N, C-alpha and C positions, 0 to 999 in steps of 0.2 A: 460592420463598418470599421470598428476599432481594429479588428484583426487585419483589415486591408492596409492599414497604415504602418504595420510592423515590417521591419526589414526581414525578408524571407530567409536570408542566411542566418540571422540571429534566431528566428523562430525555429529553424531546423536543429538548433542545439538541443541535445538530449538530456543534459544534466544541469542542475542549478549551480550558480557560482557566487551569489551575493546574498548576504543577510538583508532582508527587506523589512522584517517586522517581528515584534515579539508580542505575545498575547499572555495575559495573566488572568485566567478565569479559574481561580481556585488552584489547588495542588493537584496537577494532572499526573496520573500514574500510567495510563494507557491511552493510546490514540490510534484511530483507524479511519481512513477515508472510505467513503462509499465507492461502489464500482465505477460510477460516472465521475466521481471526484467533486461533486457539487456540495457535499456535506462532509463534515469532520466530526466524529464522535470522540469525546474526551471523557475518560473515566477518572474520577477524582478519588483522593485518599479517604474521603468520608462516605463513599458509596454512591454519590450523585453522578449521573451521566449527563453531559451537556452535548447538544446537537448544535454545531456551529455552521452557519452558511459561509462557504468559502468565497462567495462574491463580495460580501459585505464584512466578513470577519465578525459577525455579531451572533450572539446566542439566540436561537429561535425556539428551542425547547429544552426543558429540564426534566429528566427522568429520575424519579425517586422511588426506590424500593429496597436496594441494598443498604446495609448498615456498616460495611467496612470497605476497605480499599478495593477498587476494581483491578482484577488480574488479567483480563483479556476481553477483547471486543471483536465481533465478527459480523459483517453485513451480508444480507442476501443479495443475489445478483440484481434483483429488481429495485433494491433500495428501500423497500417498505419495512423489512424486518431486521432486527438487531439482536444478536445473541451476546449476553454478558455473563461473566463469572466474577466472583468476588471472594474475599477471604472470610465471608460470613457463611461459607460452605454451601452456597446456592448458585444455580445457573438459571438465568431468566431469558425468555424469548419475548421481545417487545414488538408490538404492532404499532408502527409510527403513524398510522392513520388516526389512532386514538391516543397514542403515547402511553399505553397501558401494557402491563404484563399479561400475555395470553397463555403462556405455559411457564411452569416453574418446576425445578427439580432440586430437592435437598439431599445432600450427601452426609455421611458420617465423619467426614474429614475435610480439611481445606482443599480448594481446587487450584492446581497450578495454572491451568489454562483450559479453554474449551474452543472448539472450532465447529462451525456449522457445515453440514453436508451441502456442497454446492448444488446438488440435484434435488434436495428435499429439505425445506426449511424446518421441518419438525424433527429432524435427526441431527445429532451432534456427537462428537467424541470428546472426552475430557480426560486430562491427566490429574490424578489425585495424589495428595501427599502421603507417602509411605503406604501406597496401595497400588494395585494393578489399574491400568486405564479401563475406561468403560465406554461402550457404545450405547447411546440412549435414544429411544424413540418416544416422543411425547405427543404424538398426534392424538392419541386417546389417553388412556392411563399410562403413566411413565413405565416403559419397558427397558430395563437395564441389563445389558449383556457385558459380562466381564471379558476383557481381552488379555492376551498373554503378554508377559514381560520377559520371561526367560527366552534367550535366543533360540532360533530354529536349528535343530540338528546338533545341539551342543549338550553333551552329557555332563551332569553335575556342575552346572554353571554357578558362579558366585551369586549370592543374594543381591538383588538390585531392584530399583524402582524406576518407573517411567516418569520423566520430567517434562517432556514436551510432545505434542502431537500435531499432525497436519494431514489434510486431505490432498490428494492429487487433484488438479483442476477438473478432470473428468469424473471425479468422485468414485472411481473404481477401487482405489486402494487408500489405506491409511498408513502413514509413516509415523513411527514413534521412536523416541530417543531415550536411552536408559542412563542410569547413574554410573554404569561401568563402560560406557562408550559404544554400546551396541545400537545399530540402526535396524529396527524391525519393520517389516512390511506385512500388513494385514489386509486381506481381501474384504471389502466392505460388504458384499452380498452374503458371505458365509461367516464373517467375523473370525476367520481362521488365520493363524500366523503361517505365511507361505515363504518368507525369505528373511534372512538376517545378514548384516554386514558389520564386521568389527571395525569401527572407524578409529577409535583411540582407546586409551585406558582411563579416561576421566569423564566427568559429567558432560552429557550433551545438553546444551542450554537452549539451542534454537535449531529448527529445521525449516528452511525456506525453499520452496519450489517456485520456479519462475512461472509467470502467467501463461507462457507458451509451452510449458512442460519440457523445456529444452535442457535446463540445468538445475542442479540441486546443491544447496549450500548448507553445511553443517557447522555450527558454532559450538565449541567445547571449552571446558574450563582450563585446558592447557594453553590457552591464548592463541589458538590457531583456528582460522576458518578454512575449511576444506571444501573445494568446489568440485563436484562430480558432473559427468555427463549423464543426464537422465536416460534410462533405457526406454526403448519404445514400448509403450504400455499395451499395445495390441498383440505383442508376441507373448508366448508362455513365460511365466515367472522364472522357470528353471533356466531359461536362456538369457536372462537379464545379465548385463555387464555394467558395473559401476566403474567408469574410468575416472581416475583422479586427474583433474586438469590443472588446478592451481591450489596453492596454500598461501593464505594471507596472514601475515603476522608483523608485529613491530618489534624487532629484535633489540632496539635501543631502549625504548621506554617500557617494554614488556606490558603492553596494554591488554586489558580484558575487553572483549567485545560484548556489548549488551544485546543489541537487536540488529537484524539484517533485513534488507529489502532489495529485490531485483527491480529493474525498470520493466516496461511492458514487453520488450523483445529480448530480455536477458543479456543485453550487451554491457550493462553496467550493474555493479553491486555496491550498495552503501551499507555502512555499519556505524552505530554509535559507540562511543568509547567510555571506559571506566578506568581512570588512572591518572597519570601525570598530565595528560592533555584533555581538553574538553571540546573535542571536535567531532565532526562526521567525516569519515574517510570514504572516498569513492574510487573504485577500481574498474578498469576495463577487463571484462571477463575473458576476452579472446587471448590476450597476452598475459594477463595477471598483473598488469602494471598499475601503480597508483597514479591517478590523473588529477585528483583534486582533494584538498582538505578544506572543509567548510568550517570556518572559525567564527567566533563571536560570543560563544557561551562562556560564562565565568563559573559554571557549575558542571558537575559530571552529568552526562547525558544518559537517559534511561531508554524510553521507547522511541522508535523512529518509524516513519512511514513516507512513501513516495507517491505523490500525486502526479502521474506522468502526463495527464491531460493539461494540467496547468503548469507543468514543469516546476513543481514544488517538492521540497523535502522539509518535513516538519519533525522536530525532536523535542521531547520533554526533558526537563532537568530533574535531578534526583532530590535535591534539598528544597527547592522552592516550587517545583511543578510548573514552571513557566514554559510556554511553547515558543520555540524559535523557528522562524520560517525563512528558508533560503529559496531563491528563485533566480530567473534570468532577467536582468534589467535590459529591456529592449527599447532602443530609441525609435521614435516614430519617424516614418519616412513618407512624407506627403507626396512625393513623386510617384508612389505606388498607385495613387488614384488618377493622376494625370501625367502621362509620359512627357508632355512638354512643360511640366512644372519645374522651374529651376530654383534650387535652394541656394541661398547666398548667406554668407557669414555676417555681412554688414550692409547697410543701405548704400545704394548706388543711384546715380542720376540716370533715369530711364529716357531714352530717346524714342519718341513715337514714330512708327513707320507711316509712310504716306497714306496707305489704304487700310490701315489696321482697324479703324473704327468706322469705315464706310458702311452704308446700309446694305444688307444682304437680304435678298428675297427669301422668305421663309419656305416657300415651296421648293425653290432650288436647293436650299440647305437640306430639307428632308429627303429630297431625291438623291442628293450626294451621300447622305448617311446610309440610305438603303443600298446604294451601290457599293459602299465600302465594306459593309459587314452584315452579319445576320442579325435578326431581331433578338433582343435580349429577353429571356424568359424570367420574369420577376415573380412568378407565382409558384414555380416548382422549387421544392426544398432541396438544398444542397445535401449530398450524401456524405461528404467528409468536411472537416473543419480546415482551418488554415495550415495545420500541422500534419494533415493527412489521416487523422483519426476519424473513424466512422461515428456519426451521430447515433446515440442510443437513447431510447426513451427510458426515463427513470421516474420513480415515484416522487411527487412533490409534497414535501412536509409542510403542513400549515404552521405558520409562525404565530406566536402569541406573545404579548408583552411580558417580559421577564423582570421581576422585581429584583432589586439589588439585595 
């Protein structure tokens, strides 16, 4: 009912523009929305993970096992499982039906980040500090497969380490970024390096692949975000072409970019900043033009995530860990429910029509309604919401009272 009151032109807007709320639930270091967007996982500096209901902005679960700051979070598609990595050298797989760790893997060094296999919740890839990345299967006993760091087809490459990893949405390939600016492509089924691309000469900090597998964004320490066209994953790897579409940078303030996120159809890209300004930048990916700067934070921004179903962008600050939420402020439009409803700015004297309140036979009225239109089906579930996104079933997390 509430969605029906919204202005359809405002609802169609694809990116947030207004700071609507701030949340202070501990010092947040990592944030990630579930696939449906109904829950937000917030990893804190002390190792605690909070599950926040995005409808009420209240904490419904507290996950305790890590002892140091959370470095990455990743949801399963169904919303029941959560993968977390921490500076305590450990990666945990949580079952949110019981809110307990069902699988855990300890390493001999800190973990930069870990990403769950979209096709198998018991598999993940992790980037380790001063070590090669690993592909891990924890369905039974942990099986660790070491992945290559040196670029494909390069003789005597300089010594380098992998800093970031990511899966393609179809889980067929793993993309990794090295400290020397190489983008490596690894086949998931064989764990073999099959392609490399020299992006830049500095650290690759983030690799972001759009949900529709159309675009690829690479964030590096040279203060430039490079946007590529994703090759068609169904063609052989040897025929892939990475076409550089846009380069995003702030030549005036020389900003470093911390985290990246595409929206659902890769039309927009947002990035959090580290430097002179404390904002979130949003670009249009087709032309590479800056369309919005989300302001409001007084602190440098760290992690960022985009909830396209609610049209939210959330970013965490570096010093305090406060969460800033930007959204679209949509005025309610009551005429959406009744076409003959007239909205007025101030009270007026209403003149009653002669036959306006005359008695009308109920049978005649029902007959007129039947002639004017079809019967409304109130039992069948709608397939899409007010913004055109399909409804998806997602796991419902039980809420428990959370002590302060």
